[in-house]
DSSP file (Angstrom, degrees, kcal/mol; ACC not computed):
  #  RESIDUE AA STRUCTURE BP1 BP2  ACC     N-H-->O    O-->H-N    N-H-->O    O-->H-N    TCO  KAPPA ALPHA  PHI   PSI    X-CA   Y-CA   Z-CA
    1    1 A M              0   0    0      0, 0.0    12,-0.4     0, 0.0     2,-0.3   0.000 360.0 360.0 360.0 130.6  130.8  107.8  234.3
    2    2 A N        -     0   0    0     10,-0.1     2,-0.3    11,-0.1    10,-0.2  -0.643 360.0-151.6 -97.5 156.8  131.2  104.1  233.8
    3    3 A L  E     -A   11   0A   0      8,-1.8     8,-3.6    -2,-0.3     2,-0.4  -0.826  14.0-123.7-115.3 159.4  130.3  102.2  230.6
    4    4 A L  E     -A   10   0A   0     -2,-0.3     6,-0.2     6,-0.2     2,-0.1  -0.840  17.2-144.0-104.1 141.6  129.3   98.7  230.2
    5    5 A D    >   -     0   0    0      4,-3.1     3,-2.7    -2,-0.4     6,-0.0  -0.290  46.1 -77.3 -88.6-173.7  131.0   96.1  228.0
    6    6 A E  T 3  S+     0   0    0      1,-0.3    -1,-0.1     2,-0.1    -2,-0.0   0.720 132.7  50.4 -50.9 -28.7  129.3   93.4  226.0
    7    7 A Y  T 3  S-     0   0    0      2,-0.1    -1,-0.3     3,-0.0     3,-0.1   0.197 119.0-107.9 -94.8   8.7  128.8   91.3  229.1
    8    8 A N  S <  S+     0   0    0     -3,-2.7     2,-0.3     1,-0.3    -2,-0.1   0.681  71.7 146.2  75.0  10.9  127.3   94.1  231.0
    9    9 A K        -     0   0    0      1,-0.1    -4,-3.1    -4,-0.0    -1,-0.3  -0.701  56.6-107.8 -90.0 136.6  130.5   94.4  233.2
   10   10 A I  E     -A    4   0A   0     -2,-0.3     2,-0.6    -6,-0.2    -6,-0.2  -0.426  26.9-153.2 -69.4 136.1  131.3   98.0  234.3
   11   11 A I  E     -A    3   0A   0     -8,-3.6    -8,-1.8    -2,-0.1     2,-0.8  -0.964  12.9-139.0-109.5 119.5  134.3   99.4  232.4
   12   12 A D        +     0   0    0     -2,-0.6   -10,-0.1   -10,-0.2    -8,-0.0  -0.708  30.8 167.5 -92.2 111.1  135.9  102.1  234.6
   13   13 A N        +     0   0    0     -2,-0.8    -1,-0.1   -12,-0.4   -11,-0.1   0.126  28.0 130.4-110.0  23.7  136.8  104.9  232.3
   14   14 A D    >>  -     0   0    0      1,-0.2     3,-2.9     2,-0.1     4,-0.6  -0.609  51.0-149.6 -77.7 113.1  137.6  107.5  235.0
   15   15 A P  G >4 S+     0   0    0      0, 0.0     3,-0.7     0, 0.0    -1,-0.2   0.762  91.9  65.9 -60.3 -18.6  141.1  108.9  234.0
   16   16 A S  G 34 S+     0   0    0      1,-0.2    -2,-0.1    -3,-0.0    -3,-0.0   0.651 106.4  43.1 -75.5  -8.2  142.0  109.6  237.6
   17   17 A R  G X4 S+     0   0    0     -3,-2.9     3,-1.7     2,-0.0    -1,-0.2   0.433  84.7 121.7-104.6  -1.7  142.0  105.9  238.2
   18   18 A Q  T << S+     0   0    0     -3,-0.7    -5,-0.0    -4,-0.6     0, 0.0  -0.337  78.3  18.8 -66.6 143.9  143.8  104.8  235.1
   19   19 A G  T 3  S+     0   0    0      1,-0.1    -1,-0.3     3,-0.0    -3,-0.0   0.575  93.8 104.8  72.6   9.5  146.9  103.0  235.7
   20   20 A S    <   +     0   0    0     -3,-1.7     2,-0.2     2,-0.0    -2,-0.1   0.153  45.0 129.7-105.0  17.3  145.9  102.1  239.3
   21   21 A L        -     0   0    0      1,-0.1     2,-0.1     4,-0.1    -3,-0.0  -0.517  50.2-139.5 -81.7 141.2  145.1   98.4  238.5
   22   22 A G     >  -     0   0    0     -2,-0.2     4,-2.3     1,-0.1     5,-0.3  -0.435  29.7 -94.9 -91.1 173.0  146.7   95.8  240.8
   23   23 A T  H  > S+     0   0    0      1,-0.2     4,-2.8     2,-0.2     5,-0.3   0.922 126.8  51.1 -56.7 -45.3  148.2   92.4  239.7
   24   24 A N  H  > S+     0   0    0      1,-0.2     4,-3.1     2,-0.2     5,-0.3   0.924 110.5  51.1 -59.6 -41.1  144.9   90.6  240.6
   25   25 A D  H  > S+     0   0    0      1,-0.2     4,-2.4     2,-0.2     5,-0.2   0.968 113.5  41.9 -59.6 -48.3  143.0   93.1  238.4
   26   26 A V  H  X S+     0   0    0     -4,-2.3     4,-1.9     1,-0.2    -1,-0.2   0.895 115.2  51.0 -66.0 -38.0  145.2   92.8  235.4
   27   27 A A  H  X S+     0   0    0     -4,-2.8     4,-2.8    -5,-0.3    -1,-0.2   0.877 109.7  50.0 -66.4 -35.2  145.4   89.0  235.8
   28   28 A E  H  X S+     0   0    0     -4,-3.1     4,-2.4    -5,-0.3    -2,-0.2   0.877 109.1  51.2 -71.0 -34.3  141.6   88.8  236.0
   29   29 A M  H  X S+     0   0    0     -4,-2.4     4,-1.9    -5,-0.3    -1,-0.2   0.887 113.2  47.0 -65.2 -36.2  141.1   90.9  232.9
   30   30 A S  H  X S+     0   0    0     -4,-1.9     4,-2.0    -5,-0.2    -2,-0.2   0.938 115.0  43.8 -75.1 -47.7  143.5   88.7  231.1
   31   31 A V  H  X S+     0   0    0     -4,-2.8     4,-2.7     2,-0.2    -2,-0.2   0.874 112.1  50.5 -58.7 -43.7  142.1   85.5  232.2
   32   32 A R  H  X S+     0   0    0     -4,-2.4     4,-3.5     2,-0.2     5,-0.2   0.880 108.5  55.8 -67.1 -38.3  138.4   86.5  231.7
   33   33 A T  H  X S+     0   0    0     -4,-1.9     4,-2.0     2,-0.2    -1,-0.2   0.923 111.7  42.9 -54.1 -44.6  139.4   87.6  228.1
   34   34 A L  H  X S+     0   0    0     -4,-2.0     4,-2.3     2,-0.2     3,-0.2   0.967 114.7  49.2 -65.9 -49.6  140.8   84.2  227.4
   35   35 A R  H  X S+     0   0    0     -4,-2.7     4,-2.5     1,-0.2    -2,-0.2   0.905 112.1  48.6 -51.3 -52.8  137.9   82.5  229.1
   36   36 A D  H  X S+     0   0    0     -4,-3.5     4,-2.7     1,-0.2    -1,-0.2   0.876 109.8  52.9 -56.4 -39.1  135.3   84.6  227.2
   37   37 A S  H  X S+     0   0    0     -4,-2.0     4,-2.1    -5,-0.2    -1,-0.2   0.911 107.8  50.2 -69.2 -45.3  137.1   83.9  224.0
   38   38 A L  H  X S+     0   0    0     -4,-2.3     4,-1.0     2,-0.2    -2,-0.2   0.914 109.6  51.3 -54.0 -47.0  137.0   80.1  224.7
   39   39 A L  H >< S+     0   0    0     -4,-2.5     3,-1.1     1,-0.2     4,-0.5   0.952 110.4  48.3 -56.4 -53.0  133.2   80.3  225.3
   40   40 A K  H >< S+     0   0    0     -4,-2.7     3,-0.7     1,-0.2     4,-0.2   0.823 106.3  58.5 -55.8 -32.9  132.6   82.2  222.1
   41   41 A E  H 3< S+     0   0    0     -4,-2.1    -1,-0.2     1,-0.2     3,-0.2   0.733 110.6  42.2 -67.8 -23.3  134.6   79.7  220.3
   42   42 A T  T X< S+     0   0    0     -3,-1.1     3,-1.9    -4,-1.0     4,-0.5   0.336  79.9 106.9-104.9   3.9  132.4   76.9  221.4
   43   43 A D  G X  S+     0   0    0     -3,-0.7     3,-1.4    -4,-0.5     4,-0.3   0.813  73.5  63.0 -49.9 -34.6  129.0   78.7  220.9
   44   44 A W  G >  S+     0   0    0      1,-0.3     3,-1.0    -4,-0.2    -1,-0.3   0.736  88.3  67.5 -75.8 -17.7  128.2   76.6  218.0
   45   45 A T  G <  S+     0   0    0     -3,-1.9    -1,-0.3     1,-0.2     7,-0.2   0.794  99.3  53.9 -70.1 -22.5  128.1   73.3  220.0
   46   46 A Q  G <  S+     0   0    0     -3,-1.4     2,-0.3    -4,-0.5    -1,-0.2   0.471  77.0 115.2 -97.3  -4.6  124.9   74.7  221.9
   47   47 A N    X   -     0   0    0     -3,-1.0     3,-2.6    -4,-0.3    -3,-0.0  -0.488  68.3-134.8 -65.5 129.6  122.8   75.3  218.7
   48   48 A R  T 3  S+     0   0    0     -2,-0.3    -1,-0.1     1,-0.3    -3,-0.0   0.645 101.3  60.6 -66.1 -10.5  119.9   73.0  218.8
   49   49 A D  T 3  S+     0   0    0      2,-0.0     2,-0.5     0, 0.0    -1,-0.3   0.390  88.3  85.0 -94.4   5.5  120.3   72.1  215.2
   50   50 A V    <   -     0   0    0     -3,-2.6     2,-0.7    -5,-0.1     0, 0.0  -0.915  66.2-159.9-104.2 130.1  123.7   70.7  215.8
   51   51 A N        -     0   0    0     -2,-0.5     2,-0.4     3,-0.0    -3,-0.1  -0.915  12.3-178.5-110.3 106.7  123.7   67.0  217.1
   52   52 A L    >   -     0   0    0     -2,-0.7     3,-1.1    -7,-0.2     4,-0.2  -0.855  30.3-144.4-106.9 143.7  126.8   66.0  218.8
   53   53 A S  T 3  S+     0   0    0     -2,-0.4     3,-0.2     1,-0.2    -1,-0.1   0.709 107.6  40.4 -73.0 -18.8  127.4   62.6  220.2
   54   54 A N  T >> S+     0   0    0      1,-0.1     4,-1.6     2,-0.1     3,-0.7  -0.084  72.8 134.5-120.5  32.3  129.3   64.2  223.2
   55   55 A D  H <> S+     0   0    0     -3,-1.1     4,-2.6     1,-0.3     5,-0.2   0.883  71.0  57.3 -50.9 -41.5  126.8   67.2  223.7
   56   56 A S  H 3> S+     0   0    0      1,-0.2     4,-2.4     2,-0.2    -1,-0.3   0.925 104.7  51.0 -64.3 -40.6  126.9   66.6  227.6
   57   57 A E  H <> S+     0   0    0     -3,-0.7     4,-2.0     1,-0.2    -1,-0.2   0.829 110.3  49.7 -68.7 -30.2  130.7   67.0  227.6
   58   58 A W  H  X S+     0   0    0     -4,-1.6     4,-2.4     2,-0.2    -2,-0.2   0.889 111.2  48.3 -65.2 -42.3  130.4   70.3  225.7
   59   59 A V  H  X S+     0   0    0     -4,-2.6     4,-1.7     2,-0.2    -2,-0.2   0.898 113.5  46.5 -66.1 -39.1  127.8   71.5  228.1
   60   60 A A  H  X S+     0   0    0     -4,-2.4     4,-2.2    -5,-0.2    -2,-0.2   0.890 111.7  52.8 -69.6 -39.6  130.0   70.5  231.1
   61   61 A Y  H  X S+     0   0    0     -4,-2.0     4,-2.1     1,-0.2    -2,-0.2   0.938 111.6  45.3 -60.4 -49.4  133.1   72.1  229.5
   62   62 A R  H  X S+     0   0    0     -4,-2.4     4,-1.6     1,-0.2    -1,-0.2   0.872 112.4  51.2 -68.0 -35.1  131.3   75.5  229.0
   63   63 A Q  H  X S+     0   0    0     -4,-1.7     4,-2.1     2,-0.2    -1,-0.2   0.892 108.4  51.8 -65.2 -41.1  129.9   75.4  232.4
   64   64 A A  H  < S+     0   0    0     -4,-2.2     4,-0.4     1,-0.2    -2,-0.2   0.886 108.6  51.1 -59.9 -39.4  133.4   74.8  233.8
   65   65 A L  H >< S+     0   0    0     -4,-2.1     3,-0.6     1,-0.2    -1,-0.2   0.845 110.9  47.2 -66.6 -35.9  134.6   77.8  231.9
   66   66 A R  H 3< S+     0   0    0     -4,-1.6    -1,-0.2     1,-0.2    -2,-0.2   0.820 110.6  54.2 -71.7 -30.2  131.8   80.0  233.3
   67   67 A D  T >< S+     0   0    0     -4,-2.1     3,-2.5     1,-0.2     4,-0.3   0.560  78.0 103.0 -81.8  -8.9  132.6   78.6  236.8
   68   68 A L  G X  S+     0   0    0     -3,-0.6     3,-1.9    -4,-0.4    -1,-0.2   0.827  71.7  60.5 -49.2 -40.5  136.3   79.6  236.6
   69   69 A P  G 3  S+     0   0    0      0, 0.0    -1,-0.3     0, 0.0    -2,-0.1   0.616  94.9  63.8 -63.6  -7.9  136.0   82.6  238.8
   70   70 A T  G <  S+     0   0    0     -3,-2.5    -2,-0.2    -4,-0.0     2,-0.1   0.467  77.1 110.7 -88.4  -8.9  134.8   80.5  241.6
   71   71 A Q  S X  S-     0   0    0     -3,-1.9     3,-1.8    -4,-0.3     6,-0.1  -0.359  76.7-123.5 -72.0 146.1  138.1   78.7  241.9
   72   72 A S  T 3  S+     0   0    0      1,-0.3    -1,-0.1    -2,-0.1     6,-0.1   0.849 108.5  50.5 -67.1 -25.9  140.1   79.4  245.0
   73   73 A G  T >> S+     0   0    0      4,-0.3     4,-3.3     2,-0.1     3,-1.0   0.394  87.7 172.2 -89.2   5.4  143.1   80.5  243.0
   74   74 A W  T <4  -     0   0    0     -3,-1.8   -46,-0.1     1,-0.3     4,-0.0  -0.301  60.3  -1.0 -59.7 145.2  141.3   82.9  240.7
   75   75 A P  T 34 S+     0   0    0      0, 0.0    -1,-0.3     0, 0.0     3,-0.2  -0.951 133.8  45.2 -92.0   5.9  142.8   84.7  238.9
   76   76 A L  T <4 S+     0   0    0     -3,-1.0     2,-0.6     1,-0.3    -2,-0.2   0.798 120.2  33.7 -79.5 -35.1  146.4   83.9  239.6
   77   77 A E  S  < S+     0   0    0     -4,-3.3     2,-0.5    -6,-0.1    -4,-0.3  -0.854  75.5 175.7-133.2 100.9  146.1   80.2  239.6
   78   78 A V        -     0   0    0     -2,-0.6     2,-0.7    -3,-0.2   -10,-0.0  -0.898  23.9-152.1-117.4 128.0  143.6   78.8  237.2
   79   79 A T        -     0   0    0     -2,-0.5    -8,-0.0   -11,-0.1    -2,-0.0  -0.893  25.2-149.1 -89.7 108.6  142.8   75.1  236.5
   80   80 A W        -     0   0    0     -2,-0.7     2,-0.1     1,-0.1   -15,-0.1  -0.602  13.0-121.5 -78.1 140.0  141.5   75.1  232.9
   81   81 A P        -     0   0    0      0, 0.0     2,-0.5     0, 0.0    -1,-0.1  -0.407  32.1-102.4 -74.4 163.0  139.0   72.5  232.0
   82   82 A E        -     0   0    0     -2,-0.1   -21,-0.0     1,-0.0     0, 0.0  -0.728  32.1-123.1 -90.8 130.1  139.8   70.1  229.1
   83   83 A K        -     0   0    0     -2,-0.5   -25,-0.1     1,-0.1    -1,-0.0  -0.465  27.7-116.4 -72.4 132.2  138.2   70.8  225.9
   84   84 A P              0   0    0      0, 0.0    -1,-0.1     0, 0.0   -30,-0.0  -0.173 360.0 360.0 -66.8 163.0  136.2   67.9  224.5
   85   85 A V              0   0    0    -31,-0.0    -2,-0.0     0, 0.0   -31,-0.0   0.380 360.0 360.0-113.1 360.0  137.3   66.3  221.1
């Protein structure tokens, strides 16, 4: 039986497959964790009661983070977007 994480992504908890993750699987989990952390860290920028002079830069940054899995080198070669100041 599979469980879902907080992002509704399937977590494989079948003991017979434990330890059978490949390099790409491990890299993807690591990179996704970092990406998700960066998104959470910037959630405050999208609250509508927050007025930022560079709001469009934050929107673009967050979209670039969400688009990371579409990069051709994903997950081993990732070009991270620059965080607005």
